[in-house]
C-alpha positions as CSV (number, residue, x, y, z in Angstrom):
1,M,37.5,42.6,0.0
2,R,40.6,44.7,0.1
3,Q,43.5,42.8,1.6
4,I,44.8,44.0,4.9
5,C,48.4,43.8,4.2
6,A,50.0,45.0,7.4
7,L,47.7,44.8,10.3
8,F,48.9,46.8,13.4
9,I,52.2,47.7,11.7
10,A,52.3,50.9,13.6
11,L,50.6,50.0,16.8
12,P,53.3,51.5,19.1
13,A,52.7,54.9,17.5
14,L,49.0,54.6,18.4
15,W,49.3,53.9,22.1
16,G,49.3,57.6,23.0
17,Q,46.3,58.3,20.6
18,L,43.9,55.6,21.7
19,P,42.6,55.6,25.2
20,R,41.8,52.4,27.1
21,P,38.3,53.0,28.7
22,D,36.5,50.1,30.2
23,S,33.0,51.2,29.2
24,P,30.8,48.5,27.5
25,S,30.6,50.6,24.3
26,E,34.4,50.1,23.9
27,R,34.3,46.3,24.3
28,N,34.0,43.7,21.5
29,P,30.4,42.4,21.5
30,F,31.9,39.0,20.3
31,A,34.7,38.8,22.9
32,G,35.4,35.3,24.1
33,Q,32.9,33.6,21.8
34,A,34.4,30.5,20.2
35,D,32.3,30.8,17.0
36,A,33.4,34.5,16.6
37,V,37.1,33.5,17.0
38,S,36.6,30.8,14.4
39,A,35.0,33.2,12.0
40,G,37.8,35.7,12.7
41,R,40.4,33.1,11.9
42,K,38.9,32.6,8.4
43,L,38.8,36.4,7.8
44,F,42.4,36.6,9.0
45,A,43.5,33.8,6.6
46,T,42.1,35.6,3.6
47,S,42.8,39.2,4.6
48,C,45.9,39.3,6.9
49,S,47.9,36.1,6.7
50,A,49.9,37.2,3.6
51,C,51.8,39.7,5.8
52,H,51.3,38.4,9.3
53,G,51.7,34.6,8.7
54,A,49.1,31.9,8.9
55,N,49.0,31.9,12.7
56,G,49.9,35.5,13.3
57,E,53.6,34.6,13.7
58,G,54.8,37.6,11.6
59,G,56.4,38.1,8.3
60,R,56.2,41.3,6.3
61,G,54.0,42.5,9.2
62,P,54.7,42.2,12.9
63,N,54.2,39.1,15.0
64,L,50.7,39.3,16.6
65,T,51.1,36.6,19.1
66,T,53.8,38.0,21.4
67,G,53.8,41.8,21.1
68,R,52.6,43.7,24.2
69,A,51.1,46.3,21.8
70,I,48.2,43.8,21.1
71,R,47.6,43.1,24.8
72,R,47.7,46.8,25.8
73,L,45.4,48.1,23.1
74,N,41.7,48.0,24.0
75,D,39.1,46.4,21.7
76,K,37.9,49.7,20.3
77,G,41.4,50.8,19.5
78,M,42.1,47.5,17.7
79,F,38.8,47.9,15.8
80,T,39.7,51.4,14.7
81,T,43.2,50.3,13.5
82,I,41.7,47.6,11.3
83,R,38.9,49.8,10.0
84,S,40.9,53.0,9.4
85,G,44.4,51.7,8.8
86,V,47.4,53.8,9.6
87,P,48.2,56.6,7.1
88,G,51.7,56.7,5.9
89,T,52.4,53.0,6.5
90,D,51.6,49.8,4.7
91,M,48.6,49.3,6.9
92,P,45.6,50.2,4.7
93,P,41.9,50.8,5.7
94,T,39.4,48.1,5.1
95,N,35.7,48.0,4.1
96,L,34.8,45.0,6.3
97,P,31.3,45.4,7.9
98,D,31.3,46.1,11.6
99,D,30.4,42.6,12.7
100,Q,33.2,41.0,10.6
101,T,35.7,43.5,11.9
102,W,34.7,42.7,15.5
103,R,35.1,39.0,14.8
104,L,38.6,39.7,13.4
105,V,39.4,41.6,16.6
106,A,38.2,38.5,18.6
107,F,40.6,36.3,16.7
108,V,43.6,38.6,17.0
109,R,42.9,39.1,20.7
110,D,42.8,35.3,21.1
111,L,46.2,35.0,19.4
112,S,47.9,37.1,22.1
113,A,45.9,36.1,25.1
114,P,47.2,33.6,27.7
115,A,46.2,30.1,26.7
116,Y,44.2,29.8,29.9
117,E,41.9,32.6,28.7
118,S,41.5,31.2,25.2
119,K,38.6,29.0,24.0
120,L,40.2,25.7,23.1
121,S,38.3,23.0,21.4
122,G,40.2,20.0,22.8
123,D,39.3,17.6,25.6
124,T,41.5,18.4,28.6
125,D,41.1,14.9,30.2
126,A,42.0,13.2,26.9
127,G,45.0,15.6,26.7
128,A,46.1,14.6,30.2
129,T,46.0,11.0,29.2
130,I,48.2,11.6,26.2
131,F,50.6,13.9,28.2
132,F,51.2,11.2,30.9
133,G,50.8,8.3,28.6
134,K,51.2,7.9,24.8
135,G,52.9,11.2,24.3
136,G,55.6,10.5,26.9
137,C,55.7,14.2,27.8
138,A,55.9,13.6,31.6
139,G,59.2,11.8,31.0
140,C,60.8,15.3,30.8
141,H,58.1,17.8,31.9
142,M,56.6,18.2,35.4
143,I,53.1,19.4,36.3
144,R,52.3,20.0,39.9
145,G,55.2,17.8,41.1
146,R,54.4,14.9,38.7
147,G,56.8,14.2,35.9
148,G,60.5,14.6,34.8
149,F,63.2,17.2,35.2
150,L,64.8,17.7,31.8
151,G,62.1,20.0,30.3
152,P,60.6,23.2,31.7
153,D,58.0,22.8,34.5
154,L,54.6,23.2,32.8
155,T,52.5,23.8,36.0
156,D,51.8,27.4,34.9
157,A,52.0,26.8,31.1
158,G,48.5,28.1,30.3
159,A,49.0,31.4,32.2
160,L,52.5,32.1,30.9
161,H,52.1,31.2,27.2
162,T,49.7,31.8,24.3
163,V,48.1,29.0,22.3
164,P,50.5,29.6,19.3
165,Q,53.5,29.4,21.6
166,L,52.3,26.1,23.1
167,R,51.6,24.8,19.6
168,E,55.1,25.8,18.4
169,A,56.7,24.2,21.5
170,L,54.8,20.9,20.8
171,L,55.3,20.7,17.0
172,K,58.5,22.7,16.4
173,P,60.5,22.4,19.7
174,S,63.8,23.4,18.2
175,A,62.4,26.8,17.1
176,R,63.0,28.2,20.6
177,I,64.9,26.3,23.3
178,A,64.2,27.7,26.8
179,D,67.2,29.0,28.7
180,G,68.7,26.3,30.9
181,Y,67.3,23.5,28.8
182,Q,69.9,22.9,26.1
183,G,71.0,19.3,25.8
184,V,74.6,18.6,26.6
185,T,77.0,15.7,27.2
186,A,80.2,16.1,29.2
187,T,83.0,13.5,29.2
188,T,85.2,13.3,32.2
189,A,89.0,12.7,32.2
190,D,88.4,9.0,32.9
191,G,85.9,8.6,30.0
192,A,82.6,8.7,32.0
193,K,79.8,10.6,30.3
194,I,77.2,12.8,32.0
195,S,74.2,13.9,29.9
196,G,71.3,16.2,30.6
197,V,70.6,19.9,30.2
198,A,73.0,22.7,30.9
199,R,71.5,24.8,33.7
200,N,74.6,27.1,34.0
201,N,77.7,27.3,31.9
202,D,80.7,29.6,31.8
203,D,84.4,29.4,30.9
204,F,85.4,27.5,34.0
205,S,82.5,25.3,35.0
206,I,79.2,23.8,33.9
207,Q,76.1,22.6,35.8
208,I,74.2,19.6,34.3
209,L,70.8,18.4,35.4
210,D,70.3,14.8,34.5
211,T,67.2,12.7,34.0
212,K,67.1,11.7,37.7
213,G,67.0,15.3,38.8
214,D,70.6,15.2,40.1
215,L,72.6,18.4,39.5
216,H,76.3,17.8,38.6
217,L,78.7,20.7,39.3
218,L,81.7,20.1,37.0
219,S,85.0,21.9,36.6
220,K,85.9,22.2,32.9
221,A,89.5,21.8,33.7
222,K,88.7,18.2,34.7
223,L,86.6,17.4,31.6
224,R,87.8,15.9,28.4
225,D,85.1,17.6,26.3
226,V,81.6,19.2,26.4
227,V,79.3,18.7,23.5
228,F,76.1,20.7,23.2
229,Q,73.1,19.5,21.2
230,K,71.9,21.9,18.6
231,N,68.3,20.7,18.5
232,S,65.8,20.4,21.3
233,L,65.8,17.2,23.4
234,M,62.1,17.1,22.8
235,P,60.9,14.8,19.9
236,E,60.3,16.6,16.7
237,D,57.7,14.2,15.3
238,Y,54.6,14.9,17.4
239,G,53.0,16.3,14.2
240,R,53.2,12.8,12.8
241,R,52.8,10.7,15.9
242,L,49.6,12.4,17.1
243,T,46.4,13.0,15.2
244,A,45.0,16.5,14.8
245,E,42.4,15.7,17.5
246,E,45.1,14.4,19.9
247,I,47.2,17.6,19.3
248,A,44.1,19.7,20.1
249,N,43.5,17.7,23.3
250,V,47.1,18.1,24.5
251,L,47.0,21.9,23.8
252,A,43.7,22.1,25.7
253,F,45.3,20.3,28.7
254,L,48.4,22.5,28.7
255,G,46.3,25.6,28.2
256,H,44.3,24.7,31.3
257,Q,47.4,24.7,33.5
258,S,47.6,27.7,35.8
259,V,48.7,28.1,39.4
260,R,46.1,30.9,39.6
261,P,43.8,32.1,36.9
262,P,45.4,35.1,35.0
263,G,42.5,37.3,36.2
264,E,43.4,36.8,39.8
265,R,47.0,37.7,39.0
266,G,45.8,41.0,37.5
267,M,43.7,41.7,40.6
268,E,46.6,41.1,42.9
269,S,48.9,43.4,40.9
270,R,46.3,46.2,41.1
271,S,45.8,45.7,44.8
272,R,49.6,46.0,45.4
273,G,49.6,49.1,43.3
274,R,47.1,50.8,45.6
275,R,49.1,50.0,48.8
């Protein structure tokens, strides 16, 4: 099998060339099938990961988990890109049989889909037990009004994030710290310390949200110092503290969190566009 070295490296250039019809003939016959996604993952590992990373996070080739190009390209267009490659770029054609190519499409589509739409193998109930219990996640994160204040509210986590993004947030929290959630400790002129996350910060003042949910509005002229934490406040050791099965369960629980299913969001957007 010829290695696919740079999958979708020139996707933006193809947007104008590949239509997005909704006819059945243009859809992936394996779309949404967990076994097809699993098979596609194995094909990706042997054919694509050298350039796109083990989980599609990017490298020599582009990141396949966050780019809008993946979400906007229809299944047939993705199939054609894999099969034919992109002349003049590092993206070569492949001789994969049709059924294997479609399974690869299923996996790549799953990489960039909202977690709510992905087929996750974990147990959501077991994940909830870990989230609110052993994992201690609810100490900082809130879901539907239950939990802490220091971390982002995860009520809509499954609709707003992909599975790889949720996995990275759980296992490598310092890789990306959400705006408004950087840890900070301010020391007042009389030596009192106020710790939490910096919700707003400028040259003259800082707003710190503490573990109780209280917001402190502080003038920097009255502070002795302000120390920001470089790493995330979230523990970095969940990869060791939790088993592989427990991690899968937590991801399944988080992936299930959505105020409304993403499909309903799309329907609402389209209805607004017709008004």
